[in-house]
N, C-alpha and C positions, 0 to 999 in steps of 0.2 A: 504494500500500499504506500510506504514511503517513496519507494522508486517512481510510482505513478505521480504521486503530488509532486515531486522534484522534476518529473518530466513536464507536467503541466505548467509548473512555474517558469521553467525555461522556455517553453513555448508560449506562455501567455494564456490567460484565462479571465472570463468576466463573471462578475456577480450579476444575475438576472432577478427581475421580479416579475411573476407570471400572475396576471389577474384574469378570472374568468369562472365559469360554471362547470367546466369540464377538466378539472385538474388532473384527475387520475388518468383520464384520456390522454391528455398532454404527455404525462410520465410514460404511459405504456407505448406510445406510438414513439416516443423519443428513443426507447430501448430498442424498439422493432427496427429503427432506423440506424442503430449502432452509435446514437449520440449519447456520449457518457454524462450523466449528471452526477454530481456528488454534493455533500453537505445540504441536502434538501431539508428546508425548514418551513412547516405549515404556519403561517401567519395568523390567517382566519379561515373561515369556510371557503371564501373565494380568492385567497391570496397565497401565494408560496413563494420562498427565495431558494435559490440553488446556484451553484457554480457549474460553469461549461466552458470547455476550451475554446479558443477564437475560432477553430475550424469547425467545432459543433455548433457554435453560435450561428455561423453563417448557415449551416444546414437546417437550423430550426425555422427558418422562413416557410418552408412547405407544411411543417407541423403545426405552425400556428394558424395558418389559412385553414387547415384541416379541422381544427378543434374550436377556432372561432374564440381563441384567447389573445390578451394583449401583454406584449413582452417588452419590458424596458430594461435598460442598463443601469445598476446601482453602483458599479464600481469596476475598474478595471485594474488586475493585478499581473504580476509575473515579470520577468526580466526584459521582454521587449518594451514594456510600458514605461519601465524605470529608466531603460535607455533612451526611449523616446522623449522623455522630459528634458533631457540634456541637450536635444538637438538644437532648440532655439534657445537655451538658456545657459550659455557657455560660462558665464560666470557664477552659476550655481554649480556646474561642474568643476570649475576651478576651485571653488570654495570647498568641495567635497574632497578633491585630491590633495589641497592644503591641509584640510582637517586629518585625513589618513596620514599625511606626513608628519605632523605635529604630534599625533598620537602616537605613532612609531617612535618619533624621537623621544618623547617623554617616558616611554617604556624603557629606555636604555639607562634609566636612572633609579635609584632607590628612593622611594617616597614615603615609606613607612617602615619603622623600626619597632618590632615587639620583642619584649624581654619576658621570657617564662622560666619558671623553676625556682625563683628567689623566693625565700620566706622572710629572713631577718634583714637581708641587704635590700635597701630602697633601689627602686629604678633608677633615681636621679643620680646615684653613686655609679652604677654601671654605664649610664648615658654620658656622663661626664668623662668617664675613662674612655669611651668610645670616641668621643668629640675630641679628645686630646691627640688621638692618632688619626684625625679626619675622617672618621667614620660617622656621618650625621645624614640627616635627610637632604638630598640633592646631589649625593655622590654616584658618580658613573659605576655601573656593574663590573666594568673592566678593570676599574682602579681598585677593586676589592682583591687583596692578598690574603685569602682566608686563613692560611697557616700563620702568617706574620700577626694578624689581629689576635688569633687564639693566643699565640705566645705572650704578646705583650700584655693583654688584659689579664691572664693568670698570673704574670709577675707583678702586675700592678695592684692587683685586688687579691690579698693573701687569703680572704675568706672563701675564694672560690676554689673548687677542686678539679671542676670540668666545665668546658665551654664548647658550644658548637654553633656554628652558622648555616643558615639554610635559606636561600633565596628562592621565592616563588612570585613569579610576576614582577611587581614593583615593590614587593615587601621582603624586608630581612627579618627572620626570626633568630633571636639569640637565646639559645637555651643554655642555661646554666645549673650546676649543682654547687651547694654550699659544703664547707667542710663541717664536720661535728666537732663543735667548741667544747672547752672544758667545762663551761657553765651549763652545757647541756648533758653531757655524760661524764661521769666518773666510773673509769672501769673498776670491776670488783675487787682486783687485787691491790688497787692504789689505797694508801692510807688516806682516810678523810674524816672529818667531824661532821655533825649535823647542827646548822646553826638555824636561828630563827629568821624566816623570809620578811617577817613584818611584826610590828608590836602587836602582843597578844597577851591572853591570861590562859596560862598552861591548864588544860583540862585533864590531858592523859599523855603519858609517854611510854612507849613500849620499845626497849632498846633491844633488839636481836642480837646486835653485835656493838661492842663499845660499852661506855658507861654513862647514864643519865647524870647531870650535874644540876638540874631542877627538879623541883617538885611541884605536884597539883596546887593550884592557887597562885603560883610564883607570876609575876608579871615581868615579861621578857621584852627587850626592844630588838629592833631589827639589828641582825648581824650577831647577836648575842650567842655564845655557846649553849647548845642544849645536851647534845650526846657526844662525848669526847671520844676520839680515835686513839687516844694516848693513854695506854694504861700503866699505871705507876705502882710498885709495890716495893715494901721495905726490902724483900729478899731478892729484888733484881738489880742487876749492876746498871742497867739502863732501861728507859721507858720502852714499852712494846707498842710499836704502831701498828693499828689495825684499821680495817675498813668499817667505819661506823654505819650500822643500818637499823632501821627501825621506823615508827610512825609516831609522828609529833602532832597531837589535836590540842587546838588552841581556840579560844574564843576571841574574836575580833570586832571591831565596830567600825562601820562604814557610813558615810553621810553623803547625801546629795541634796543641793539646793536649786530650785527651780522658781524664777521670778516672771510674772506676767502682769501687764497693766491693767487696771480696772476697766478704763475707758479704752475702748477700740475702734480704729478707723474702718468703717465698711464703706467698700467700693462696690457702687451700682452701675452697670453699664447703661449708656444711652441708645446704643444701637447704631453709633455713628464710627465709621471705620476708616482709617487712612493707611494704605499700603505703600511700601517702598521695596525695592529690590537691590540686592547687592551680590556680586560675583567676587568670589574670592579665589586666588590662585596662588598656592604655596605660601599662605599666609597674608598676601598682599591683596587688599580689597579695594574695589570699585563699585561705589554706591550709586545708585540711580534713584534719586529722590524726586517725587512728583510734588516739589514746594515742600516748605516747612511743615511740621507737624502742627495741625490747626488746632490743637487742644491743650489747654492747660494742664488737666489732669486725665492721664491715660495709664493702661496697661498695655505691656508689649507681648505678643506672641511670635515666636520665630518657627519657621519651617525650614529645615535645612535638607536639600537634595544634592546627592552624589551621582550625577549621570554617568561618570566615568569609574564607577566602583563596581567590581564584580569579584568573583573567586580569584582571577588570576590577576586583576588590575585594580590598583586604588590610587589613580592620579589625584593629586592636590587641587582638584577643581570642586568648588562648591557653589551653589545658588541659595542664596539665603533670601527668603521672603519674610520681611518685618511686616507684622500686622499691628496696628497701633489702634486700641480700642478707648473711646472716650468713657471716662466714668465720673460720677458725682460722688463726693466723699463726705460722709456724715459721721459724726461720732456718736456712739452708744456705749452704754453702759452694760458691762457683761453680768451675768447672773453670778453672784459671789460664791454660792455653793457649788455650782457648776464648775467655776474657774477652781476652786480649791481642790476639788475632784480630779480635773484635768491636770493640775500641777502634780498631784499626789502619783497618778498613774505614770506621768512621764519621769518622774525622780525615780519610781520604783523600777521602771524599765531601764533606765541608765544603770541604776544599781545592779540588777540581775545580769545585764550585758556584761560586766566586770567580774562576775564570780566565777570561779573554777566550777567544773560540772560536779564535783563531788561535794561541794560546801552543802552546808544546811543552814537555813535562816531560822533562828529560834525565837526571834522577837522582832517587832517593828514599832517604831514611834514617830508620829507626824505631827509637826507643828506648824500653825500658819500664822502669818503676821501681816497686816495691812498698814502701810505708812506711805504717804504721799500718793495715794492711788495706786501703789504697787502692792500685789498680793506675792508674798514670798512663802514658799512651802519648803520646809526642811523635813525630810525623811532620814532616819536613822535606823539602822539594823543591826541586830548582833548576830554573828555568824560563827557556826562550828565548822572549821575547817583544818586541813592539813597545812602546816606552817614551816615543818622542816625542809632544810635546803642543804645539799651535801657540799662540803667545802674541802677542797684538796689540801692535805698536810705536805708542806714541802720541807718543813723542818720543825724542831720542838718550840722554836721561838713563834711559830705560826699559833700555838696554843695560846701562849702568853698574850699575843696581841688580842686574840678574840676574847679572852677572859677580861682584859683591860677595858 
């Protein structure tokens, strides 16, 4: 079927509308005369649309007379009609050739750089290092020395253990892997202590290895020693360094404050709209303003179109449509109870987003205050959570520093 459609496109075809009371007879008679119709669509009882080749359309003359129907051309499609448009439109043809040349030229550059695989290292750090060796948006593909780039970036960024570069269309994808840092992993055989990761009240310490130096109810500050990996005994010539292991559960307190004005500006659209368009090429813009914005108060909505973006190409061309909608602004007093509830929900959501998965909220306290037409809500929660953090022991002095 695809081959037939391709052949019809190359030969040219027309979209016809047939009107009459004998549409079925029209179709049957066309088939009997080997006139191929496709994409037949019944519009109503007396009208249908179909596609037919240019040669077939010429042969329809006898069929139309026989069935007393009226046929009109709704559209012309295919390569011959496409070429015919340029016969008397040389400037249009020139513009098409020029556009193809420009697109082909632009595809020889890198216009998008994506960085994937990084968790702790920010994109900006990797981008700055790439830019320092001239790998940035707008570089020619042929100027990219993949092995040289990999070598220089891995030398400059110690936190990376692996880097690969992949070019697809006008996009350069930089895939990285980060090294395992000491703060993330302390090997089982390495001597270490367990220290407090934050200020807390100790609720329970289970020392599987090492010795606990705090008791239930003790208040510890961040960095304070909880389970020591230095075992000292009177009968030992020197302390024994072990890998401290265990669970440290503490009670912590967290707070979040949310402020909202009691009086709020309400924007009501009047229905009047002003539109301007902007063309952006590689960050540089050309705006087509239809006069100044005729409104004192307005809201702006943007629609961004990327006509040259697909799976292979992502050329830096944007068409931005700015829609300015006139609004009337009036001040309204919000419901205090609803505002307090909204503030509390926002504060709780912020607090919960920061909690570890295994943390347990055991109590919550909410305070509201109104001052200068500002509603201030403070939510405080008490949390039961793991606070222990392993800290590698480099020497006996490490213990003394943590105890101090």
